[in-house]
C-alpha positions as CSV (number, residue, x, y, z in Angstrom):
1,M,-207.3,-15.7,68.0
2,K,-210.8,-17.1,71.3
3,A,-209.0,-14.1,70.6
4,L,-206.7,-14.4,68.5
5,L,-205.8,-12.4,65.9
6,L,-203.4,-14.2,63.9
7,A,-202.7,-17.7,65.3
8,T,-206.3,-18.4,64.9
9,T,-206.5,-17.4,61.3
10,A,-206.3,-20.9,59.8
11,G,-209.4,-21.9,61.9
12,L,-211.3,-18.7,60.9
13,I,-211.7,-19.8,57.3
14,A,-214.2,-22.4,58.4
15,A,-216.4,-24.1,55.9
16,G,-219.8,-25.4,57.2
17,T,-223.4,-25.6,56.2
18,L,-225.4,-22.5,57.0
19,A,-228.8,-21.3,56.4
20,P,-228.9,-18.3,54.0
21,T,-227.9,-15.1,55.8
22,A,-230.0,-12.0,55.9
23,H,-228.5,-9.2,53.9
24,A,-228.4,-5.6,54.7
25,T,-231.7,-3.8,54.3
26,T,-232.7,-0.4,53.1
27,G,-233.5,2.4,55.5
28,T,-231.6,4.9,57.6
29,A,-229.9,4.8,60.9
30,T,-228.5,8.3,61.5
31,D,-229.8,8.2,65.1
32,P,-229.4,4.7,66.6
33,P,-232.7,3.5,68.1
34,A,-233.0,2.6,71.8
35,L,-232.0,-1.0,72.5
36,V,-234.8,-3.5,73.2
37,W,-233.3,-6.2,75.4
38,Q,-234.9,-9.6,75.5
39,D,-233.7,-12.9,77.0
40,C,-231.2,-14.7,74.7
41,P,-232.1,-18.3,73.7
42,V,-229.9,-20.3,76.1
43,D,-229.9,-23.4,78.1
44,A,-232.7,-23.6,80.6
45,N,-230.2,-23.9,83.4
46,D,-228.6,-20.5,82.6
47,I,-230.3,-18.4,85.3
48,P,-230.6,-15.5,85.0
49,A,-230.4,-15.6,81.2
50,P,-228.3,-13.1,79.4
51,Q,-230.1,-10.5,77.3
52,C,-229.8,-9.9,73.6
53,A,-230.6,-7.0,71.3
54,M,-230.2,-5.8,67.8
55,L,-229.0,-2.4,66.7
56,Q,-229.7,-1.2,63.2
57,L,-226.7,0.6,61.8
58,P,-225.5,2.0,58.5
59,V,-223.7,-0.4,56.2
60,D,-221.3,2.4,55.3
61,W,-220.9,5.2,57.8
62,N,-219.7,7.4,55.0
63,N,-223.3,7.2,53.7
64,P,-225.3,7.0,56.9
65,S,-228.6,7.4,55.0
66,G,-228.0,4.3,52.9
67,P,-228.7,0.7,53.6
68,T,-228.5,-0.7,57.1
69,Y,-227.7,-4.0,58.8
70,G,-228.4,-5.5,62.2
71,L,-225.6,-5.6,64.8
72,K,-226.2,-8.2,67.5
73,L,-225.4,-7.5,71.1
74,A,-225.7,-9.4,74.4
75,R,-225.3,-8.3,78.0
76,R,-225.5,-9.4,81.6
77,T,-226.5,-6.7,84.0
78,A,-224.4,-5.7,87.1
79,T,-225.1,-8.1,90.0
80,N,-224.8,-5.3,92.5
81,Q,-227.0,-2.5,91.2
82,S,-226.4,-0.2,94.1
83,A,-222.6,-0.2,93.3
84,R,-223.0,-0.2,89.6
85,V,-220.5,1.9,87.7
86,G,-222.0,1.6,84.3
87,A,-221.7,-0.6,81.2
88,M,-218.4,-2.1,80.1
89,V,-218.1,-3.2,76.4
90,F,-215.9,-6.2,75.6
91,G,-214.3,-6.3,72.1
92,A,-213.7,-9.9,71.1
93,G,-210.7,-11.1,69.1
94,G,-210.2,-13.0,65.8
95,P,-211.0,-11.4,63.4
96,G,-214.2,-13.5,63.6
97,D,-214.8,-14.1,67.3
98,S,-218.3,-13.7,68.6
99,G,-218.7,-11.3,71.5
100,V,-222.3,-12.5,72.0
101,Y,-221.0,-16.0,72.5
102,R,-218.6,-14.6,75.1
103,I,-221.5,-13.1,77.1
104,R,-223.7,-16.2,76.7
105,E,-221.2,-19.0,77.3
106,G,-218.0,-17.5,78.6
107,I,-219.0,-14.8,81.1
108,D,-216.9,-16.5,83.7
109,R,-213.9,-14.9,82.0
110,F,-214.7,-11.8,84.0
111,S,-214.2,-11.5,87.8
112,D,-217.1,-11.5,90.2
113,E,-216.0,-7.9,91.2
114,L,-216.2,-6.7,87.6
115,R,-219.5,-8.4,87.0
116,S,-220.9,-6.8,90.2
117,R,-220.0,-3.3,89.1
118,F,-220.7,-3.3,85.4
119,D,-223.3,-4.4,82.9
120,I,-221.0,-6.6,80.8
121,V,-221.9,-6.0,77.1
122,S,-220.4,-7.4,73.9
123,F,-221.4,-7.8,70.3
124,D,-220.7,-9.6,67.1
125,P,-218.7,-7.3,64.9
126,R,-220.0,-6.5,61.5
127,G,-219.5,-9.5,59.2
128,V,-219.4,-11.9,62.1
129,A,-221.9,-14.5,63.4
130,G,-225.2,-12.7,64.2
131,S,-224.2,-9.4,62.5
132,N,-224.7,-10.1,58.8
133,P,-221.8,-12.6,58.6
134,V,-219.5,-12.9,55.7
135,V,-220.6,-16.1,54.0
136,C,-219.2,-17.9,51.0
137,S,-219.6,-21.2,49.1
138,A,-218.5,-23.9,51.6
139,A,-217.1,-26.0,48.8
140,L,-215.0,-23.1,47.6
141,L,-213.7,-22.4,51.1
142,A,-212.7,-26.1,51.4
143,K,-210.4,-25.6,48.4
144,A,-208.3,-22.9,50.1
145,P,-204.6,-23.2,49.0
146,S,-201.7,-23.6,51.4
147,P,-200.0,-20.4,52.5
148,I,-196.7,-22.3,52.0
149,I,-196.3,-21.2,48.4
150,T,-193.3,-22.8,46.7
151,S,-193.6,-22.0,43.0
152,Q,-194.7,-19.3,40.6
153,A,-197.7,-21.5,39.5
154,Q,-198.9,-21.8,43.2
155,Y,-198.5,-18.0,43.6
156,D,-200.6,-17.3,40.5
157,A,-203.2,-19.9,41.6
158,T,-203.5,-18.4,45.0
159,I,-204.2,-14.9,43.6
160,K,-206.8,-16.4,41.2
161,Y,-208.4,-18.3,44.1
162,N,-208.5,-15.2,46.3
163,R,-210.3,-13.2,43.7
164,E,-212.8,-16.0,42.9
165,L,-213.5,-16.3,46.6
166,A,-213.9,-12.6,47.1
167,A,-216.5,-12.5,44.3
168,D,-218.4,-15.4,45.7
169,C,-218.4,-14.0,49.3
170,R,-219.5,-10.6,48.0
171,K,-222.4,-12.2,46.1
172,N,-223.5,-14.2,49.2
173,T,-222.9,-11.6,51.8
174,G,-224.4,-8.5,50.3
175,P,-223.4,-4.8,50.5
176,L,-221.8,-5.1,53.9
177,F,-219.0,-7.1,52.3
178,E,-217.3,-3.9,51.1
179,H,-217.4,-2.2,54.5
180,L,-215.9,-4.6,57.0
181,D,-212.9,-2.6,58.2
182,S,-212.3,-1.7,61.8
183,L,-212.8,2.1,61.1
184,Q,-216.4,1.2,60.3
185,S,-216.6,-0.9,63.5
186,V,-215.3,2.1,65.4
187,K,-218.4,4.0,64.3
188,D,-220.5,1.0,65.3
189,L,-218.8,1.1,68.8
190,E,-219.6,4.8,69.2
191,A,-223.3,4.0,68.3
192,I,-223.3,1.2,70.9
193,R,-222.0,3.7,73.5
194,E,-224.8,6.1,72.6
195,A,-227.4,3.4,72.6
196,L,-226.3,2.2,76.1
197,G,-226.6,5.8,77.4
198,E,-223.0,5.9,78.6
199,E,-221.4,9.4,78.7
200,K,-218.0,7.8,78.1
201,L,-216.8,4.4,76.9
202,T,-215.4,1.8,79.2
203,F,-213.9,-0.9,76.9
204,H,-211.9,-4.1,77.3
205,G,-210.5,-5.4,74.0
206,S,-208.8,-8.7,73.5
207,S,-206.3,-9.5,70.7
208,Y,-207.9,-8.3,67.4
209,G,-210.4,-6.3,69.6
210,T,-207.5,-4.1,70.7
211,M,-207.4,-2.5,67.3
212,L,-210.9,-1.4,67.8
213,G,-210.2,0.1,71.2
214,A,-207.1,1.9,70.1
215,Q,-208.7,3.3,67.0
216,Y,-211.8,4.4,69.0
217,A,-209.5,6.3,71.3
218,E,-208.0,8.0,68.2
219,Q,-211.4,9.0,66.8
220,Y,-213.2,9.8,70.0
221,P,-210.5,10.8,72.6
222,Q,-212.9,12.8,74.7
223,K,-215.4,9.9,75.0
224,V,-212.8,7.5,76.6
225,R,-213.4,6.6,80.2
226,A,-211.1,3.6,80.3
227,V,-209.7,1.3,77.6
228,V,-207.9,-2.0,78.1
229,L,-205.8,-3.4,75.3
230,E,-205.1,-7.1,76.2
231,S,-202.8,-9.1,74.0
232,T,-202.3,-6.0,71.9
233,V,-202.1,-6.0,68.1
234,D,-199.6,-3.6,66.5
235,H,-201.4,-2.1,63.5
236,S,-198.3,-0.2,62.3
237,L,-196.3,-3.0,60.7
238,S,-195.0,-3.5,57.2
239,T,-195.4,-6.9,55.5
240,R,-191.9,-7.9,56.6
241,K,-192.3,-6.7,60.2
242,F,-195.7,-8.3,60.5
243,L,-194.4,-11.7,59.5
244,D,-191.1,-11.4,61.4
245,T,-192.5,-10.2,64.7
246,Q,-195.1,-13.0,64.9
247,A,-192.6,-15.7,63.8
248,E,-190.3,-14.5,66.6
249,S,-193.1,-14.7,69.2
250,A,-194.2,-18.2,68.0
251,Q,-190.6,-19.4,68.1
252,D,-190.1,-18.0,71.6
253,S,-193.1,-20.0,72.8
254,F,-191.7,-23.2,71.2
255,D,-188.4,-22.6,72.9
256,E,-190.2,-22.2,76.3
257,F,-192.0,-25.5,75.7
258,V,-188.7,-27.3,74.9
259,K,-187.1,-25.9,78.0
260,W,-190.0,-27.0,80.2
261,C,-190.0,-30.5,78.6
262,D,-186.3,-30.8,79.2
263,R,-186.6,-30.2,82.9
264,T,-189.9,-31.8,83.6
265,T,-190.0,-35.6,84.1
266,T,-193.8,-35.7,83.5
267,C,-193.5,-34.3,80.0
268,A,-194.3,-37.1,77.6
269,L,-191.2,-36.2,75.6
270,H,-188.8,-35.8,78.5
271,E,-185.3,-36.9,77.6
272,R,-186.3,-36.8,73.9
273,D,-184.9,-34.4,71.3
274,V,-188.1,-32.4,70.9
275,R,-186.7,-30.3,68.1
276,E,-185.6,-33.3,66.1
277,L,-189.1,-34.9,66.5
278,W,-190.7,-31.7,65.4
279,A,-188.5,-31.4,62.3
280,D,-189.4,-35.0,61.4
281,L,-193.1,-34.3,61.9
282,L,-192.9,-31.3,59.6
283,V,-191.3,-33.4,56.9
284,R,-193.9,-36.1,57.3
285,A,-196.7,-33.6,57.2
286,G,-195.2,-32.2,54.0
287,R,-195.4,-35.7,52.5
288,G,-199.0,-36.1,53.5
289,E,-198.3,-38.8,56.0
290,L,-200.0,-37.3,59.1
291,A,-203.7,-37.2,59.8
292,Q,-205.5,-34.4,61.6
293,P,-206.2,-35.4,65.2
294,R,-209.8,-34.2,64.8
295,D,-210.4,-35.9,61.5
296,P,-208.3,-38.8,60.3
297,K,-209.6,-38.2,56.7
298,Q,-207.9,-34.9,56.6
299,A,-204.1,-34.5,56.1
300,L,-202.1,-32.5,58.6
301,T,-200.0,-30.1,56.6
302,P,-196.8,-28.3,57.8
303,F,-198.9,-25.1,58.3
304,T,-201.8,-26.8,60.1
305,L,-199.3,-28.7,62.3
306,S,-197.7,-25.4,63.3
307,F,-201.1,-23.9,63.8
308,L,-202.0,-26.8,66.1
309,A,-198.9,-26.2,68.2
310,T,-199.7,-22.5,68.5
311,K,-203.2,-23.3,69.9
312,F,-201.5,-25.3,72.7
313,F,-199.1,-22.4,73.3
314,K,-202.0,-20.0,73.8
315,E,-203.2,-21.4,77.0
316,P,-200.5,-22.7,77.4
317,E,-201.1,-26.5,77.6
318,W,-197.7,-27.9,77.3
319,S,-198.5,-31.4,78.6
320,Q,-201.2,-31.8,76.0
321,L,-198.9,-30.6,73.3
322,A,-196.2,-33.2,74.3
323,L,-198.9,-36.0,74.3
324,T,-200.2,-34.8,70.9
325,L,-196.7,-34.8,69.3
326,K,-196.0,-38.3,70.8
327,A,-199.2,-39.6,69.3
328,L,-198.5,-38.0,65.9
329,E,-195.1,-39.8,65.9
330,V,-197.0,-43.1,65.4
331,S,-199.8,-41.5,63.4
332,K,-201.0,-43.3,60.3
333,P,-201.6,-41.5,57.0
334,P,-205.1,-40.1,56.3
335,V,-207.7,-42.8,55.7
336,G,-210.5,-42.2,53.2
337,Q,-211.5,-39.0,51.4
338,P,-213.0,-36.0,53.3
339,G,-216.5,-35.1,52.2
340,V,-217.2,-32.1,50.1
341,P,-219.2,-29.5,52.1
342,T,-222.3,-28.0,50.7
343,G,-224.2,-24.8,51.4
344,L,-222.5,-21.6,52.8
345,G,-219.7,-21.3,55.3
346,Q,-218.6,-18.3,57.3
347,N,-215.4,-16.6,56.4
348,P,-214.6,-13.7,58.8
349,M,-211.0,-13.7,57.8
350,L,-211.8,-11.4,54.9
351,V,-212.3,-8.6,57.5
352,F,-208.5,-8.7,57.8
353,C,-208.0,-7.8,54.2
354,Q,-209.8,-4.5,54.7
355,D,-207.7,-3.6,57.7
356,W,-204.2,-4.5,56.5
357,D,-202.2,-3.5,53.4
358,L,-199.5,-6.3,53.2
359,P,-198.3,-6.1,49.6
360,V,-196.2,-9.0,48.2
361,R,-195.5,-8.0,44.6
362,S,-194.1,-11.2,43.2
363,Y,-193.5,-14.9,43.8
364,S,-189.8,-14.2,44.3
365,E,-190.6,-11.7,47.1
366,Y,-192.9,-14.2,48.8
367,A,-190.2,-16.9,48.6
368,A,-187.8,-14.5,50.2
369,H,-190.2,-14.0,53.1
370,L,-190.3,-17.8,53.6
371,R,-186.5,-18.1,53.5
372,R,-186.1,-15.3,56.1
373,L,-188.8,-16.8,58.4
374,A,-187.0,-20.1,58.4
375,R,-183.8,-18.3,59.6
376,I,-185.7,-16.3,62.3
377,A,-187.8,-19.2,63.6
378,P,-186.4,-22.6,62.6
379,E,-189.3,-24.5,64.3
380,M,-192.1,-22.0,63.9
381,K,-191.3,-20.8,60.3
382,Y,-195.0,-21.0,59.4
383,P,-196.7,-18.5,61.8
384,G,-200.3,-17.6,61.6
385,A,-199.4,-14.3,60.0
386,L,-198.4,-16.3,56.9
387,I,-202.0,-17.2,56.1
388,A,-203.2,-13.7,56.8
389,T,-200.7,-12.5,54.2
390,S,-201.5,-15.2,51.6
391,T,-205.3,-14.8,52.0
392,C,-205.0,-11.1,50.9
393,L,-202.8,-11.7,47.9
394,G,-204.2,-10.0,44.9
395,R,-207.0,-8.2,46.7
396,P,-208.4,-5.7,47.4
397,A,-207.2,-2.9,45.2
398,Q,-207.6,-0.4,48.0
399,V,-207.4,-1.2,51.8
400,D,-209.9,1.0,53.7
401,N,-208.0,0.9,57.0
402,P,-204.3,0.6,56.3
403,Q,-201.7,0.4,59.0
404,H,-200.5,3.6,60.7
405,R,-198.8,4.7,63.9
406,L,-201.3,5.5,66.7
407,D,-202.1,9.1,67.4
408,V,-204.0,9.0,70.7
409,H,-204.7,12.0,73.1
410,T,-206.9,10.8,75.9
411,N,-207.3,12.2,79.4
412,I,-206.7,8.8,81.0
413,P,-204.0,6.5,79.6
414,L,-205.0,3.4,77.8
415,L,-203.9,0.2,79.6
416,V,-201.8,-2.1,77.4
417,T,-201.3,-5.6,78.8
418,T,-199.5,-8.6,77.4
419,A,-197.6,-11.7,78.5
420,V,-193.9,-11.8,77.9
421,H,-194.3,-15.1,76.2
422,D,-197.4,-14.5,74.1
423,P,-197.2,-16.7,71.0
424,V,-199.7,-14.6,69.0
425,S,-199.8,-11.0,69.9
426,G,-196.2,-10.9,71.0
427,Y,-194.6,-8.8,73.7
428,N,-192.8,-7.0,70.8
429,W,-196.2,-5.7,69.6
430,A,-197.1,-4.5,73.1
431,T,-193.9,-2.5,73.6
432,S,-194.3,-1.0,70.1
433,V,-197.9,0.1,70.8
434,T,-196.9,1.5,74.2
435,R,-194.2,3.6,72.5
436,Q,-196.7,4.9,70.0
437,L,-199.1,5.9,72.8
438,G,-196.4,7.8,74.7
439,R,-197.9,9.3,77.8
440,H,-201.3,8.2,76.7
441,G,-200.5,4.6,77.3
442,V,-199.2,2.4,80.2
443,L,-197.9,-1.1,79.8
444,L,-198.8,-3.8,82.4
445,T,-196.5,-6.8,81.8
446,Y,-197.3,-10.4,82.8
447,D,-194.0,-12.2,83.1
448,G,-195.5,-15.5,82.1
449,W,-196.9,-17.5,79.1
450,G,-199.9,-17.6,76.9
451,H,-202.3,-15.4,74.9
452,G,-203.9,-13.1,77.4
453,T,-203.2,-11.8,80.8
454,Y,-206.6,-11.2,82.5
455,S,-207.4,-14.9,83.0
456,S,-203.8,-16.0,83.5
457,S,-202.7,-13.9,86.4
458,P,-204.7,-12.8,89.6
459,C,-202.2,-9.9,89.8
460,S,-203.1,-8.7,86.3
461,K,-206.8,-9.3,86.8
462,A,-206.8,-7.2,90.0
463,L,-204.9,-4.3,88.4
464,I,-207.1,-4.4,85.3
465,D,-210.3,-4.5,87.4
466,S,-209.0,-1.5,89.4
467,Y,-208.3,0.4,86.3
468,L,-211.8,-0.3,84.8
469,I,-213.7,0.3,88.0
470,S,-211.8,3.2,89.6
471,Q,-209.7,4.4,86.7
472,A,-206.6,3.6,88.9
473,V,-203.7,3.5,86.4
474,P,-200.9,1.1,87.3
475,A,-197.4,2.6,87.8
476,R,-195.3,2.6,84.6
477,G,-193.2,-0.4,84.4
478,T,-195.5,-2.6,86.5
479,H,-194.9,-6.3,86.1
480,C,-197.0,-9.2,87.4
481,P,-194.9,-12.3,88.2
482,A,-195.2,-15.5,86.3
483,L,-197.2,-18.2,88.1
484,N,-195.2,-21.3,88.8
485,R,-197.7,-24.0,87.9
486,F,-195.3,-26.1,85.9
487,S,-194.0,-28.1,88.9
488,E,-193.9,-31.8,88.6
489,G,-196.6,-34.0,90.2
490,S,-199.4,-31.4,90.2
491,P,-202.0,-32.8,87.8
492,S,-204.3,-30.2,86.3
493,V,-206.3,-32.2,83.7
494,H,-206.8,-35.7,82.6
495,V,-206.5,-36.6,79.0
496,L,-208.1,-39.8,77.7
497,Y,-207.6,-41.4,74.3
498,A,-208.5,-44.7,72.9
499,Q,-205.8,-47.3,73.2
500,G,-203.7,-47.6,70.0
501,D,-205.6,-44.9,68.2
502,P,-204.1,-41.4,68.5
503,H,-207.1,-39.9,66.7
504,A,-209.9,-41.1,68.9
505,W,-209.7,-38.7,71.9
506,V,-212.2,-39.0,74.7
507,G,-212.7,-37.2,78.0
508,S,-214.9,-34.5,79.4
509,A,-216.5,-31.9,77.2
510,R,-214.3,-29.3,78.8
511,D,-211.2,-31.2,78.0
512,R,-212.2,-31.7,74.4
513,R,-213.0,-28.1,74.0
514,R,-209.7,-27.0,75.4
515,L,-207.9,-29.4,73.2
516,S,-210.0,-28.7,70.1
517,L,-210.4,-32.5,69.7
518,D,-213.9,-33.6,69.6
519,R,-214.1,-37.3,68.6
520,V,-215.3,-39.5,71.4
521,D,-214.6,-43.3,71.6
522,R,-216.7,-45.1,74.2
523,G,-214.6,-48.3,73.8
524,N,-211.3,-49.4,75.3
525,H,-209.3,-46.5,76.7
526,Y,-206.9,-45.5,79.4
527,V,-206.0,-42.3,81.3
528,L,-202.9,-40.2,81.1
529,S,-202.3,-37.5,83.7
530,A,-201.1,-34.2,82.3
531,C,-199.2,-32.5,85.1
532,G,-198.6,-28.9,85.8
533,D,-199.3,-27.7,82.4
534,R,-201.5,-24.6,82.8
535,P,-199.9,-21.4,84.2
């Protein structure tokens, strides 16, 4: 997951050319130094500019006098200093999302009221972006095997590849590679609180960032002022439950999309059998007959096709998904050979392997998981959780932060909030986490769709803001109604693509960013209106 734990996992293993990263340095950081804030390098039109700082912290908090690394932070100060409550720390998702980017480029996620009352602070977690990122050979990253493992030979090859990749990443990343787990990041978060001069922590975590907030509350219950867990990750699941619960959530979102398309005349697949089309596309993807919308040289596999659909479910952007599937129906096979990347590429997904112990002891056991997922989720039988599981096959020997049930005892309950139809951090995870928290947690439910509640529902946003600002805890069992923005004839975004070429998408930069399609064709094109697609 921007936040996304697990539906974003395929995109997290991103190969690209990078300058060599700075490794951890020697020195101690038992007492974090004061933060020195300076304007971040940003567009000249960004006034006032956000501020950035580096915090030198131990590579291993179990050896605080050992090597250190630099953790990068960014902030925007409260716009109403006379009404300022303090600093609120935002924990980004992923694993692998940049909190610094959120402050620099995505600060509009937060309401004007929240921005007026808090310094909004975030950071790049250890091993991510500006904080000693995990980097590996880009050419090796490009050879990542499919998580759809169908033979003993593929199973053995995946384990061999995972171990080769881990050795490569360890060499290129430095000593921090062995200390990426969220328990280490909890200590980082406590150091951030101290460096900010906050008596207690005000925290808003999204998706994978919710693990950080929940585990902070376990470790430092008396230091919690308010903690929001938005699109909550359940870090108590076995391999089977981890796979099954996410497949169920992804399938639920697919079912919701089909129901919308059946009743909405503006859906590009209205009066079509969407499930039949999807099944045909999965078969064609398995034969290598579909090209990636972003890169016609790359084949779209059954897993990456499922991943693409999940990205549309996250907003959700159902009109665009229907248009994409219709375009893929007439897609041509990949043309040409993709280039071989050089240099180093970031790979924050390996953070996951130090947080989760998901053993699969044999190929036959892996195959049994695949068969069961196909029964649970006929259309979404390849959830993002599958690549998380396959990536960690054969490594590491010991997981530093394995799953456990939460044991939180805070003075103010943690606020858990999730959409009923979240395709990634499913509602089943939120209810499980709330049960684990007992009286130390309260669930705020958004009865709508998508990955996230704060930006999806004014009702949720107002209640979350009130909790963060005034520590006003919503009543137990509070639901925010789903927003009915799926009605016909209410255009929300225009999608442009080149006539006759489903790969050459054009349009505004915002549209391309939302669609994750970045090719622009300045030639002959026409406009399609996507109606009522964004709740």
